[in-house]
C-alpha positions, 0 to 999 in steps of 0.5 A: 584415622581420617580419610581425605577421599572425596567421592565424586558426585554424578550428574546423571545419578542426581538426575535420576534421583531428582526424578524418581525420589525427588519429593523425598529429598533424595537428590539433596542427601546424594549431592550432600545438602542433608539440610534441604534433604531433611525439609523435603523428608518433613513436608513429603507428605504435602507433594510440595517437595515434589514439585519443587524437586521437579524444578530441581530436575529441570535445573540439573538437566539444563545444568552444564556438567562444568557447573554441576562439578564445580558446585558439587565436586569443588576439590576435584576440579577447583585447579581446572577451572579456578587458576589464579590469574598471572599478573605481569608487574606493570599491570599490577602497577597500573591497577594500583595506580588507577585504584589511587586515582579512584580513591582521590576522585571519591575524596574529591567527590566528597569534599564538593558534596561538603561545600 
């Protein structure tokens, strides 16, 4: 039995994990980046992941809540931020005409280069 329940990720939790346990990659495991988390674990003895985790911490602190949600909670916030643009029929025709004009321009340019 498959469950479609998606647990929302908290930006605050990710920030705390990156600051306190970031050298072990816990913040990456939390947001679903298991590969990065494993890399952090493999190299934690070098302290390089700790430095990178501090950079991740700064990135998370400066990232807006909306950007975090779009990246780490995509299914929940897709409708809010990715609504399709409602375009009128006339605008669609104008875009198509512009595209065909551009194609004609490119074709003419190629012909001039062949001379």
